[in-house]
C-alpha angles and dihedrals in degrees: 000000000000122000127197124186123185128178134194129180108225125205094235137080120278088240091057093044090051093045089057094045096048093049090092095172097055105058092124090053107033110021110025110010109177091013093068115034098196143003128202128180119200131162097344093315131106121209116200115196118201129207091258090054097256112145122208115201116206133184109222102227102175143351103192113184095181092054094031089231131143117190126186141163123221105227100171141013098027118167111240097029109256133188092214133010127176118164142167140197118213127184113210125212092258093054102264120144113216121194119191127186131188116190153149139271100042087211089074092063097104096048093043090050092052093046090047093049093049093043095049092048087052094048092047092054092050093047093046090050095049091049091061118088114245116236 
């Protein structure tokens, strides 16, 4: 099983970063506006709708406020298509957002890494911007 871990320090307090990550029903508003068109949460599952109509279905595994960790598993709609996908976000005490994914097949590792690196950079920019007071 392949594993990819990417990290990004964010110019925001760990509490603010966690508040955005743990808001699992507002990805389209708080974490990836424009990239995700809509988010629905139903019966422990999250459905992310993308602008092209693709829907990714995720099982919400854990939202751990004490550890500042959110874990999920993609069960349908993954890009690239994956046989298995489990991932987590963790906010460290110094304000670094860590995204880890374990998945099959191993051959998808390079593409998954690129997508995660780009996605994390985009998320970090959105979170940092939302942490700044507006004039």
